[in-house]
N, CA, C, O and the ligand as a Tripos MOL2 file, in Angstrom:
@<TRIPOS>MOLECULE
protein
  273   271    69     0     0
PROTEIN
NO_CHARGES

@<TRIPOS>ATOM
      1 N         -86.6250  138.9480   68.4740 N.3       1 MET1
      2 CA        -86.5880  139.8760   67.2900 C.3       1 MET1
      3 C         -87.6080  139.4520   66.2680 C.2       1 MET1
      4 O         -87.6620  138.2780   65.9030 O.2       1 MET1
      5 N         -88.3750  140.3260   65.8230 N.am      2 PRO2
      6 CA        -89.4780  139.9870   64.8900 C.3       2 PRO2
      7 C         -88.9590  139.5940   63.5120 C.2       2 PRO2
      8 O         -87.9660  140.1040   62.9930 O.2       2 PRO2
      9 N         -89.7010  138.6630   62.9780 N.am      3 LEU3
     10 CA        -89.4390  138.2350   61.5870 C.3       3 LEU3
     11 C         -90.5050  138.8850   60.6990 C.2       3 LEU3
     12 O         -91.7080  138.6820   60.8650 O.2       3 LEU3
     13 N         -90.0040  139.6670   59.7610 N.am      4 PHE4
     14 CA        -90.8670  140.3830   58.8640 C.3       4 PHE4
     15 C         -90.8730  139.7320   57.4860 C.2       4 PHE4
     16 O         -89.8570  139.2210   57.0140 O.2       4 PHE4
     17 N         -92.0220  139.7630   56.8660 N.am      5 GLU5
     18 CA        -92.1240  139.2580   55.5120 C.3       5 GLU5
     19 C         -92.2840  140.4050   54.5420 C.2       5 GLU5
     20 O         -93.0840  141.3110   54.7780 O.2       5 GLU5
     21 N         -91.5800  140.3820   53.5180 N.am      6 PHE6
     22 CA        -91.6020  141.4340   52.5500 C.3       6 PHE6
     23 C         -91.8990  140.9090   51.1840 C.2       6 PHE6
     24 O         -91.5790  139.7690   50.8480 O.2       6 PHE6
     25 N         -92.5190  141.7570   50.3970 N.am      7 THR7
     26 CA        -92.7190  141.3800   48.9610 C.3       7 THR7
     27 C         -92.0970  142.4840   48.1230 C.2       7 THR7
     28 O         -92.3560  143.6720   48.3190 O.2       7 THR7
     29 N         -91.2860  142.0590   47.2030 N.am      8 CYS8
     30 CA        -90.6660  143.0110   46.3000 C.3       8 CYS8
     31 C         -91.7610  143.4620   45.2990 C.2       8 CYS8
     32 O         -92.4560  142.6610   44.6740 O.2       8 CYS8
     33 N         -91.8600  144.8180   45.1960 N.am      9 THR9
     34 CA        -92.8950  145.3460   44.2970 C.3       9 THR9
     35 C         -92.4340  145.3890   42.8860 C.2       9 THR9
     36 O         -93.1940  145.7420   41.9850 O.2       9 THR9
     37 N         -91.1810  145.0300   42.6740 N.am     10 LYS10
     38 CA        -90.6280  145.0200   41.2550 C.3      10 LYS10
     39 C         -90.7340  143.6540   40.6330 C.2      10 LYS10
     40 O         -91.2530  143.4950   39.5270 O.2      10 LYS10
     41 N         -90.2260  142.6410   41.3700 N.am     11 CYS11
     42 CA        -90.2110  141.3110   40.7660 C.3      11 CYS11
     43 C         -91.1840  140.3430   41.4080 C.2      11 CYS11
     44 O         -91.4270  139.2520   40.8930 O.2      11 CYS11
     45 N         -91.7650  140.7740   42.5930 N.am     12 GLY12
     46 CA        -92.7330  139.9050   43.2220 C.3      12 GLY12
     47 C         -92.2240  138.8870   44.1770 C.2      12 GLY12
     48 O         -92.9640  138.0860   44.7470 O.2      12 GLY12
     49 N         -90.8300  138.9490   44.3460 N.am     13 LYS13
     50 CA        -90.2340  138.0390   45.2710 C.3      13 LYS13
     51 C         -90.7070  138.2260   46.6700 C.2      13 LYS13
     52 O         -90.7550  139.3550   47.1570 O.2      13 LYS13
     53 N         -91.0640  137.1500   47.3450 N.am     14 VAL14
     54 CA        -91.4700  137.2050   48.7490 C.3      14 VAL14
     55 C         -90.2830  136.6590   49.5720 C.2      14 VAL14
     56 O         -89.7870  135.5550   49.3480 O.2      14 VAL14
     57 N         -89.8570  137.5000   50.5390 N.am     15 PHE15
     58 CA        -88.7180  137.0300   51.4030 C.3      15 PHE15
     59 C         -88.9470  137.4780   52.8100 C.2      15 PHE15
     60 O         -89.7750  138.3490   53.0760 O.2      15 PHE15
     61 N         -88.1930  136.8670   53.7350 N.am     16 GLU16
     62 CA        -88.3470  137.2040   55.1330 C.3      16 GLU16
     63 C         -87.0220  137.6650   55.6500 C.2      16 GLU16
     64 O         -85.9640  137.2000   55.2260 O.2      16 GLU16
     65 N         -87.0980  138.5840   56.5720 N.am     17 GLU17
     66 CA        -85.9220  139.1710   57.2090 C.3      17 GLU17
     67 C         -86.2210  139.2940   58.6860 C.2      17 GLU17
     68 O         -87.3080  139.6600   59.1310 O.2      17 GLU17
     69 N         -85.1150  138.9420   59.4440 N.am     18 LEU18
     70 CA        -85.1450  139.2550   60.8890 C.3      18 LEU18
     71 C         -84.6280  140.6330   61.1170 C.2      18 LEU18
     72 O         -83.4520  140.8970   60.8700 O.2      18 LEU18
     73 N         -85.4520  141.5130   61.5760 N.am     19 LEU19
     74 CA        -85.0240  142.8810   61.7390 C.3      19 LEU19
     75 C         -85.4250  143.3930   63.1110 C.2      19 LEU19
     76 O         -86.4720  143.0380   63.6520 O.2      19 LEU19
     77 N         -84.5780  144.2210   63.6440 N.am     20 SER20
     78 CA        -85.0220  144.9770   64.8100 C.3      20 SER20
     79 C         -85.8850  146.1360   64.3440 C.2      20 SER20
     80 O         -85.8640  146.4910   63.1660 O.2      20 SER20
     81 N         -86.6280  146.7170   65.2410 N.am     21 LEU21
     82 CA        -87.4950  147.7970   64.7780 C.3      21 LEU21
     83 C         -86.7050  148.9880   64.2470 C.2      21 LEU21
     84 O         -87.1440  149.7100   63.3530 O.2      21 LEU21
     85 N         -85.5050  149.1650   64.8420 N.am     22 ALA22
     86 CA        -84.6310  150.2410   64.3260 C.3      22 ALA22
     87 C         -84.1990  149.9690   62.8960 C.2      22 ALA22
     88 O         -84.1350  150.8710   62.0600 O.2      22 ALA22
     89 N         -83.9120  148.7310   62.6440 N.am     23 GLU23
     90 CA        -83.4860  148.4130   61.2630 C.3      23 GLU23
     91 C         -84.6450  148.5250   60.2890 C.2      23 GLU23
     92 O         -84.4910  148.9720   59.1520 O.2      23 GLU23
     93 N         -85.8070  148.1090   60.7660 N.am     24 LEU24
     94 CA        -87.0000  148.1890   59.9540 C.3      24 LEU24
     95 C         -87.3030  149.6950   59.6540 C.2      24 LEU24
     96 O         -87.6600  150.0600   58.5340 O.2      24 LEU24
     97 N         -87.1450  150.5320   60.6880 N.am     25 ASP25
     98 CA        -87.4220  151.9330   60.5380 C.3      25 ASP25
     99 C         -86.4200  152.5560   59.5920 C.2      25 ASP25
    100 O         -86.7560  153.5020   58.8790 O.2      25 ASP25
    101 N         -85.2160  152.0590   59.5660 N.am     26 ALA26
    102 CA        -84.2060  152.6100   58.7040 C.3      26 ALA26
    103 C         -84.5590  152.4050   57.2180 C.2      26 ALA26
    104 O         -84.2410  153.2160   56.3490 O.2      26 ALA26
    105 N         -85.2230  151.2910   56.9900 N.am     27 GLY27
    106 CA        -85.8020  150.9760   55.6770 C.3      27 GLY27
    107 C         -84.7420  150.7460   54.5620 C.2      27 GLY27
    108 O         -85.0160  150.9150   53.3730 O.2      27 GLY27
    109 N         -83.5350  150.3580   54.9980 N.am     28 ASP28
    110 CA        -82.5430  150.1090   53.9880 C.3      28 ASP28
    111 C         -82.5070  148.6250   53.5810 C.2      28 ASP28
    112 O         -81.5010  147.9270   53.7110 O.2      28 ASP28
    113 N         -83.6400  148.2120   53.0960 N.am     29 LEU29
    114 CA        -83.8470  146.8610   52.7580 C.3      29 LEU29
    115 C         -83.9170  146.6690   51.2750 C.2      29 LEU29
    116 O         -84.5340  147.4660   50.5680 O.2      29 LEU29
    117 N         -83.2990  145.6310   50.7960 N.am     30 GLU30
    118 CA        -83.4630  145.4060   49.3750 C.3      30 GLU30
    119 C         -83.7760  143.9970   48.9810 C.2      30 GLU30
    120 O         -83.4180  143.0560   49.6880 O.2      30 GLU30
    121 N         -84.4150  143.8400   47.9020 N.am     31 CYS31
    122 CA        -84.8390  142.4850   47.4220 C.3      31 CYS31
    123 C         -83.6150  141.6520   47.1570 C.2      31 CYS31
    124 O         -82.6840  142.0830   46.4770 O.2      31 CYS31
    125 N         -83.6260  140.4230   47.7150 N.am     32 PRO32
    126 CA        -82.4710  139.5310   47.4830 C.3      32 PRO32
    127 C         -82.4220  139.0040   46.0570 C.2      32 PRO32
    128 O         -81.4020  138.4830   45.6080 O.2      32 PRO32
    129 N         -83.5140  139.1450   45.3690 N.am     33 ALA33
    130 CA        -83.5590  138.5980   43.9730 C.3      33 ALA33
    131 C         -83.1000  139.6310   42.9420 C.2      33 ALA33
    132 O         -82.2910  139.3180   42.0690 O.2      33 ALA33
    133 N         -83.5920  140.8050   43.0380 N.am     34 CYS34
    134 CA        -83.3210  141.8340   42.0090 C.3      34 CYS34
    135 C         -82.6240  143.0760   42.5110 C.2      34 CYS34
    136 O         -82.1590  143.9210   41.7470 O.2      34 CYS34
    137 N         -82.5710  143.1520   43.8420 N.am     35 GLY35
    138 CA        -81.8240  144.2830   44.4670 C.3      35 GLY35
    139 C         -82.5990  145.5640   44.5720 C.2      35 GLY35
    140 O         -82.0570  146.5870   44.9910 O.2      35 GLY35
    141 N         -83.8890  145.5290   44.1920 N.am     36 ALA36
    142 CA        -84.6710  146.6930   44.3000 C.3      36 ALA36
    143 C         -85.0110  147.0760   45.7490 C.2      36 ALA36
    144 O         -85.1870  146.1990   46.5950 O.2      36 ALA36
    145 N         -85.0970  148.2930   46.0160 N.am     37 THR37
    146 CA        -85.3940  148.7400   47.3610 C.3      37 THR37
    147 C         -86.9070  149.0170   47.5680 C.2      37 THR37
    148 O         -87.3540  149.3820   48.6550 O.2      37 THR37
    149 N         -87.6620  148.8230   46.4710 N.am     38 GLU38
    150 CA        -89.1100  148.9810   46.5610 C.3      38 GLU38
    151 C         -89.7250  147.6490   47.0500 C.2      38 GLU38
    152 O         -90.1400  146.7890   46.2730 O.2      38 GLU38
    153 N         -89.7530  147.5460   48.3780 N.am     39 VAL39
    154 CA        -90.3260  146.3120   48.9890 C.3      39 VAL39
    155 C         -91.4870  146.7300   49.8850 C.2      39 VAL39
    156 O         -91.4670  147.7800   50.5270 O.2      39 VAL39
    157 N         -92.4720  145.8880   49.9020 N.am     40 ALA40
    158 CA        -93.6470  146.1560   50.7430 C.3      40 ALA40
    159 C         -93.6240  145.1450   51.8910 C.2      40 ALA40
    160 O         -93.3230  143.9670   51.7040 O.2      40 ALA40
    161 N         -93.9610  145.6570   53.1090 N.am     41 ARG41
    162 CA        -93.9270  144.7820   54.2340 C.3      41 ARG41
    163 C         -95.2180  143.9750   54.2910 C.2      41 ARG41
    164 O         -96.3080  144.5240   54.1310 O.2      41 ARG41
    165 N         -95.0920  142.6850   54.5160 N.am     42 GLY42
    166 CA        -96.2580  141.8440   54.6560 C.3      42 GLY42
    167 C         -96.4860  141.4480   56.0710 C.2      42 GLY42
    168 O         -96.3680  142.2680   56.9820 O.2      42 GLY42
    169 N         -96.8110  140.2080   56.2720 N.am     43 LEU43
    170 CA        -97.0880  139.7130   57.5980 C.3      43 LEU43
    171 C         -95.8600  139.7820   58.4320 C.2      43 LEU43
    172 O         -94.7340  139.7620   57.9350 O.2      43 LEU43
    173 N         -96.0900  139.8630   59.7040 N.am     44 SER44
    174 CA        -94.9410  139.7520   60.6600 C.3      44 SER44
    175 C         -95.3140  138.7820   61.7080 C.2      44 SER44
    176 O         -96.4260  138.7670   62.2350 O.2      44 SER44
    177 N         -94.3200  137.9460   62.0020 N.am     45 THR45
    178 CA        -94.4990  136.9750   63.1150 C.3      45 THR45
    179 C         -93.3010  137.0590   63.9900 C.2      45 THR45
    180 O         -92.2590  137.5730   63.5840 O.2      45 THR45
    181 N         -93.4270  136.5680   65.1740 N.am     46 PHE46
    182 CA        -92.3020  136.5870   66.0950 C.3      46 PHE46
    183 C         -91.5400  135.2820   65.9580 C.2      46 PHE46
    184 O         -92.1000  134.1900   66.0500 O.2      46 PHE46
    185 N         -90.2470  135.4330   65.7360 N.am     47 ALA47
    186 CA        -89.3830  134.2710   65.5650 C.3      47 ALA47
    187 C         -89.1680  133.5130   66.8640 C.2      47 ALA47
    188 O         -88.9310  132.3050   66.8700 O.2      47 ALA47
    189 N         -89.2560  134.2510   67.9640 N.am     48 THR48
    190 CA        -89.1260  133.5750   69.2430 C.3      48 THR48
    191 C         -90.2990  132.7060   69.5280 C.2      48 THR48
    192 O         -91.4250  133.1790   69.3700 O.2      48 THR48
    193 N         -90.1400  131.4620   69.9390 N.am     49 SER49
    194 CA        -91.2220  130.5270   69.9820 C.3      49 SER49
    195 C         -91.6180  130.2600   71.4490 C.2      49 SER49
    196 O         -92.2240  129.2240   71.7220 O.2      49 SER49
    197 N         -91.3170  131.0980   72.3410 N.am     50 GLY50
    198 CA        -91.7380  130.8460   73.7210 C.3      50 GLY50
    199 C         -90.8390  131.4210   74.7210 C.2      50 GLY50
    200 O         -90.8320  132.6340   74.9310 O.2      50 GLY50
    201 N         -90.0480  130.5680   75.3750 N.am     51 ASP51
    202 CA        -89.2560  131.0430   76.4650 C.3      51 ASP51
    203 C         -88.0060  131.8620   75.9540 C.2      51 ASP51
    204 O         -87.7470  131.9920   74.7580 O.2      51 ASP51
    205 N         -87.2990  132.3710   76.9230 N.am     52 GLY52
    206 CA        -86.1560  133.2490   76.5380 C.3      52 GLY52
    207 C         -86.6300  134.7060   76.2820 C.2      52 GLY52
    208 O         -85.8780  135.5340   75.7680 O.2      52 GLY52
    209 N         -87.8590  134.9830   76.6450 N.am     53 GLY53
    210 CA        -88.3550  136.3140   76.4370 C.3      53 GLY53
    211 C         -87.7910  137.3430   77.3860 C.2      53 GLY53
    212 O         -87.8800  138.5440   77.1310 O.2      53 GLY53
    213 N         -87.2180  136.8900   78.4640 N.am     54 GLY54
    214 CA        -86.6000  137.8200   79.3700 C.3      54 GLY54
    215 C         -87.3010  138.1020   80.6390 C.2      54 GLY54
    216 O         -87.7000  139.2400   80.8890 O.2      54 GLY54
    217 N         -87.4630  137.1370   81.4260 N.am     55 GLY55
    218 CA        -87.9310  137.3510   82.7760 C.3      55 GLY55
    219 C         -89.4040  137.1600   83.0160 C.2      55 GLY55
    220 O         -90.2170  137.4990   82.1570 O.2      55 GLY55
    221 N         -89.7530  136.6480   84.1150 N.am     56 GLY56
    222 CA        -91.1410  136.5290   84.5130 C.3      56 GLY56
    223 C         -91.7820  135.1980   84.1610 C.2      56 GLY56
    224 O         -92.6990  134.7590   84.8550 O.2      56 GLY56
    225 N         -91.3450  134.5760   83.1490 N.am     57 CYS57
    226 CA        -92.0150  133.3210   82.7080 C.3      57 CYS57
    227 C         -91.5120  132.0640   83.4260 C.2      57 CYS57
    228 O         -92.1880  131.0360   83.4620 O.2      57 CYS57
    229 N         -90.3450  132.1730   83.9770 N.am     58 ALA58
    230 CA        -89.6980  130.9460   84.5030 C.3      58 ALA58
    231 C         -90.5510  130.3250   85.6070 C.2      58 ALA58
    232 O         -90.5650  129.1050   85.7670 O.2      58 ALA58
    233 N         -91.2330  131.1270   86.3390 N.am     59 SER59
    234 CA        -92.0330  130.5810   87.4370 C.3      59 SER59
    235 C         -93.4710  130.2920   87.0290 C.2      59 SER59
    236 O         -94.3110  129.9850   87.8740 O.2      59 SER59
    237 N         -93.7430  130.3870   85.7710 N.am     60 GLY60
    238 CA        -95.0840  130.1300   85.2730 C.3      60 GLY60
    239 C         -96.0650  131.2920   85.3750 C.2      60 GLY60
    240 O         -97.2680  131.1110   85.1890 O.2      60 GLY60
    241 N         -95.5630  132.4630   85.6630 N.am     61 GLY61
    242 CA        -96.3680  133.6030   85.8280 C.3      61 GLY61
    243 C         -97.0600  134.0680   84.5970 C.2      61 GLY61
    244 O         -98.1000  134.7220   84.6700 O.2      61 GLY61
    245 N         -96.4920  133.7350   83.4410 N.am     62 CYS62
    246 CA        -97.0890  134.2500   82.1790 C.3      62 CYS62
    247 C         -97.8300  133.1740   81.4620 C.2      62 CYS62
    248 O         -98.1760  133.3240   80.2900 O.2      62 CYS62
    249 N         -98.0810  132.0850   82.1470 N.am     63 GLY63
    250 CA        -98.8790  131.0080   81.4970 C.3      63 GLY63
    251 C        -100.2840  131.4800   81.1800 C.2      63 GLY63
    252 O        -100.7700  132.4770   81.7150 O.2      63 GLY63
    253 N        -100.9140  130.7380   80.3010 N.am     64 ARG64
    254 CA       -102.2850  131.0730   79.9380 C.3      64 ARG64
    255 C        -103.1820  130.8080   81.1390 C.2      64 ARG64
    256 O        -102.9040  129.9270   81.9530 O.2      64 ARG64
    257 N        -104.2280  131.5560   81.2370 N.am     65 GLY65
    258 CA       -105.2010  131.3310   82.3130 C.3      65 GLY65
    259 C        -104.9380  132.2560   83.5060 C.2      65 GLY65
    260 O        -104.9400  133.4810   83.3920 O.2      65 GLY65
    261 N        -104.7180  131.6320   84.6170 N.am     66 GLY66
    262 CA       -104.6680  132.4460   85.8920 C.3      66 GLY66
    263 C        -103.4900  133.3700   85.9440 C.2      66 GLY66
    264 O        -102.3460  132.9490   85.7710 O.2      66 GLY66
    265 N        -103.7580  134.5950   86.1740 N.am     67 PHE67
    266 CA       -102.7480  135.5760   86.3950 C.3      67 PHE67
    267 C        -102.7500  135.9330   87.8920 C.2      67 PHE67
    268 O        -103.2930  136.9430   88.3380 O.2      67 PHE67
    269 N        -102.0820  134.9980   88.6450 N.am     68 ALA68
    270 CA       -102.0900  135.1180   90.1040 C.3      68 ALA68
    271 C        -103.5810  135.0580   90.4720 C.2      68 ALA68
    272 O        -103.9290  135.1350   91.6500 O.2      68 ALA68
    273 ZN        -87.1090  142.0230   43.4490 Zn       69 ZN69
@<TRIPOS>BOND
     1     1     2 1
     2     2     3 1
     3     3     4 2
     4     3     5 am
     5     5     6 1
     6     6     7 1
     7     7     8 2
     8     7     9 am
     9     9    10 1
    10    10    11 1
    11    11    12 2
    12    11    13 am
    13    13    14 1
    14    14    15 1
    15    15    16 2
    16    15    17 am
    17    17    18 1
    18    18    19 1
    19    19    20 2
    20    19    21 am
    21    21    22 1
    22    22    23 1
    23    23    24 2
    24    23    25 am
    25    25    26 1
    26    26    27 1
    27    27    28 2
    28    27    29 am
    29    29    30 1
    30    30    31 1
    31    31    32 2
    32    31    33 am
    33    33    34 1
    34    34    35 1
    35    35    36 2
    36    35    37 am
    37    37    38 1
    38    38    39 1
    39    39    40 2
    40    39    41 am
    41    41    42 1
    42    42    43 1
    43    43    44 2
    44    43    45 am
    45    45    46 1
    46    46    47 1
    47    47    48 2
    48    47    49 am
    49    49    50 1
    50    50    51 1
    51    51    52 2
    52    51    53 am
    53    53    54 1
    54    54    55 1
    55    55    56 2
    56    55    57 am
    57    57    58 1
    58    58    59 1
    59    59    60 2
    60    59    61 am
    61    61    62 1
    62    62    63 1
    63    63    64 2
    64    63    65 am
    65    65    66 1
    66    66    67 1
    67    67    68 2
    68    67    69 am
    69    69    70 1
    70    70    71 1
    71    71    72 2
    72    71    73 am
    73    73    74 1
    74    74    75 1
    75    75    76 2
    76    75    77 am
    77    77    78 1
    78    78    79 1
    79    79    80 2
    80    79    81 am
    81    81    82 1
    82    82    83 1
    83    83    84 2
    84    83    85 am
    85    85    86 1
    86    86    87 1
    87    87    88 2
    88    87    89 am
    89    89    90 1
    90    90    91 1
    91    91    92 2
    92    91    93 am
    93    93    94 1
    94    94    95 1
    95    95    96 2
    96    95    97 am
    97    97    98 1
    98    98    99 1
    99    99   100 2
   100    99   101 am
   101   101   102 1
   102   102   103 1
   103   103   104 2
   104   103   105 am
   105   105   106 1
   106   106   107 1
   107   107   108 2
   108   107   109 am
   109   109   110 1
   110   110   111 1
   111   111   112 2
   112   111   113 am
   113   113   114 1
   114   114   115 1
   115   115   116 2
   116   115   117 am
   117   117   118 1
   118   118   119 1
   119   119   120 2
   120   119   121 am
   121   121   122 1
   122   122   123 1
   123   123   124 2
   124   123   125 am
   125   125   126 1
   126   126   127 1
   127   127   128 2
   128   127   129 am
   129   129   130 1
   130   130   131 1
   131   131   132 2
   132   131   133 am
   133   133   134 1
   134   134   135 1
   135   135   136 2
   136   135   137 am
   137   137   138 1
   138   138   139 1
   139   139   140 2
   140   139   141 am
   141   141   142 1
   142   142   143 1
   143   143   144 2
   144   143   145 am
   145   145   146 1
   146   146   147 1
   147   147   148 2
   148   147   149 am
   149   149   150 1
   150   150   151 1
   151   151   152 2
   152   151   153 am
   153   153   154 1
   154   154   155 1
   155   155   156 2
   156   155   157 am
   157   157   158 1
   158   158   159 1
   159   159   160 2
   160   159   161 am
   161   161   162 1
   162   162   163 1
   163   163   164 2
   164   163   165 am
   165   165   166 1
   166   166   167 1
   167   167   168 2
   168   167   169 am
   169   169   170 1
   170   170   171 1
   171   171   172 2
   172   171   173 am
   173   173   174 1
   174   174   175 1
   175   175   176 2
   176   175   177 am
   177   177   178 1
   178   178   179 1
   179   179   180 2
   180   179   181 am
   181   181   182 1
   182   182   183 1
   183   183   184 2
   184   183   185 am
   185   185   186 1
   186   186   187 1
   187   187   188 2
   188   187   189 am
   189   189   190 1
   190   190   191 1
   191   191   192 2
   192   191   193 am
   193   193   194 1
   194   194   195 1
   195   195   196 2
   196   195   197 am
   197   197   198 1
   198   198   199 1
   199   199   200 2
   200   199   201 am
   201   201   202 1
   202   202   203 1
   203   203   204 2
   204   203   205 am
   205   205   206 1
   206   206   207 1
   207   207   208 2
   208   207   209 am
   209   209   210 1
   210   210   211 1
   211   211   212 2
   212   211   213 am
   213   213   214 1
   214   214   215 1
   215   215   216 2
   216   215   217 am
   217   217   218 1
   218   218   219 1
   219   219   220 2
   220   219   221 am
   221   221   222 1
   222   222   223 1
   223   223   224 2
   224   223   225 am
   225   225   226 1
   226   226   227 1
   227   227   228 2
   228   227   229 am
   229   229   230 1
   230   230   231 1
   231   231   232 2
   232   231   233 am
   233   233   234 1
   234   234   235 1
   235   235   236 2
   236   235   237 am
   237   237   238 1
   238   238   239 1
   239   239   240 2
   240   239   241 am
   241   241   242 1
   242   242   243 1
   243   243   244 2
   244   243   245 am
   245   245   246 1
   246   246   247 1
   247   247   248 2
   248   247   249 am
   249   249   250 1
   250   250   251 1
   251   251   252 2
   252   251   253 am
   253   253   254 1
   254   254   255 1
   255   255   256 2
   256   255   257 am
   257   257   258 1
   258   258   259 1
   259   259   260 2
   260   259   261 am
   261   261   262 1
   262   262   263 1
   263   263   264 2
   264   263   265 am
   265   265   266 1
   266   266   267 1
   267   267   268 2
   268   267   269 am
   269   269   270 1
   270   270   271 1
   271   271   272 2
@<TRIPOS>SUBSTRUCTURE
     1 MET1         2 RESIDUE 1 A MET
     2 PRO2         6 RESIDUE 1 A PRO
     3 LEU3        10 RESIDUE 1 A LEU
     4 PHE4        14 RESIDUE 1 A PHE
     5 GLU5        18 RESIDUE 1 A GLU
     6 PHE6        22 RESIDUE 1 A PHE
     7 THR7        26 RESIDUE 1 A THR
     8 CYS8        30 RESIDUE 1 A CYS
     9 THR9        34 RESIDUE 1 A THR
    10 LYS10       38 RESIDUE 1 A LYS
    11 CYS11       42 RESIDUE 1 A CYS
    12 GLY12       46 RESIDUE 1 A GLY
    13 LYS13       50 RESIDUE 1 A LYS
    14 VAL14       54 RESIDUE 1 A VAL
    15 PHE15       58 RESIDUE 1 A PHE
    16 GLU16       62 RESIDUE 1 A GLU
    17 GLU17       66 RESIDUE 1 A GLU
    18 LEU18       70 RESIDUE 1 A LEU
    19 LEU19       74 RESIDUE 1 A LEU
    20 SER20       78 RESIDUE 1 A SER
    21 LEU21       82 RESIDUE 1 A LEU
    22 ALA22       86 RESIDUE 1 A ALA
    23 GLU23       90 RESIDUE 1 A GLU
    24 LEU24       94 RESIDUE 1 A LEU
    25 ASP25       98 RESIDUE 1 A ASP
    26 ALA26      102 RESIDUE 1 A ALA
    27 GLY27      106 RESIDUE 1 A GLY
    28 ASP28      110 RESIDUE 1 A ASP
    29 LEU29      114 RESIDUE 1 A LEU
    30 GLU30      118 RESIDUE 1 A GLU
    31 CYS31      122 RESIDUE 1 A CYS
    32 PRO32      126 RESIDUE 1 A PRO
    33 ALA33      130 RESIDUE 1 A ALA
    34 CYS34      134 RESIDUE 1 A CYS
    35 GLY35      138 RESIDUE 1 A GLY
    36 ALA36      142 RESIDUE 1 A ALA
    37 THR37      146 RESIDUE 1 A THR
    38 GLU38      150 RESIDUE 1 A GLU
    39 VAL39      154 RESIDUE 1 A VAL
    40 ALA40      158 RESIDUE 1 A ALA
    41 ARG41      162 RESIDUE 1 A ARG
    42 GLY42      166 RESIDUE 1 A GLY
    43 LEU43      170 RESIDUE 1 A LEU
    44 SER44      174 RESIDUE 1 A SER
    45 THR45      178 RESIDUE 1 A THR
    46 PHE46      182 RESIDUE 1 A PHE
    47 ALA47      186 RESIDUE 1 A ALA
    48 THR48      190 RESIDUE 1 A THR
    49 SER49      194 RESIDUE 1 A SER
    50 GLY50      198 RESIDUE 1 A GLY
    51 ASP51      202 RESIDUE 1 A ASP
    52 GLY52      206 RESIDUE 1 A GLY
    53 GLY53      210 RESIDUE 1 A GLY
    54 GLY54      214 RESIDUE 1 A GLY
    55 GLY55      218 RESIDUE 1 A GLY
    56 GLY56      222 RESIDUE 1 A GLY
    57 CYS57      226 RESIDUE 1 A CYS
    58 ALA58      230 RESIDUE 1 A ALA
    59 SER59      234 RESIDUE 1 A SER
    60 GLY60      238 RESIDUE 1 A GLY
    61 GLY61      242 RESIDUE 1 A GLY
    62 CYS62      246 RESIDUE 1 A CYS
    63 GLY63      250 RESIDUE 1 A GLY
    64 ARG64      254 RESIDUE 1 A ARG
    65 GLY65      258 RESIDUE 1 A GLY
    66 GLY66      262 RESIDUE 1 A GLY
    67 PHE67      266 RESIDUE 1 A PHE
    68 ALA68      270 RESIDUE 1 A ALA
    69 ZN69       273 GROUP 0 **** ****
């Protein structure tokens, strides 16, 4: 699940939320500091740090370099 960074356009608070794309699309996000819903999305990074992605990687198939 992606980790999104948001910046509140009202108070300038920067915060991060783990959201599914559906939740992100719903846009019902509010600033934890002031409660405003006027937040701008900033950088996004993936919270998953490697394995557990769901198949294919266990045998080394998705390693860097040679793809078969
Ligand atoms: Zn705020």
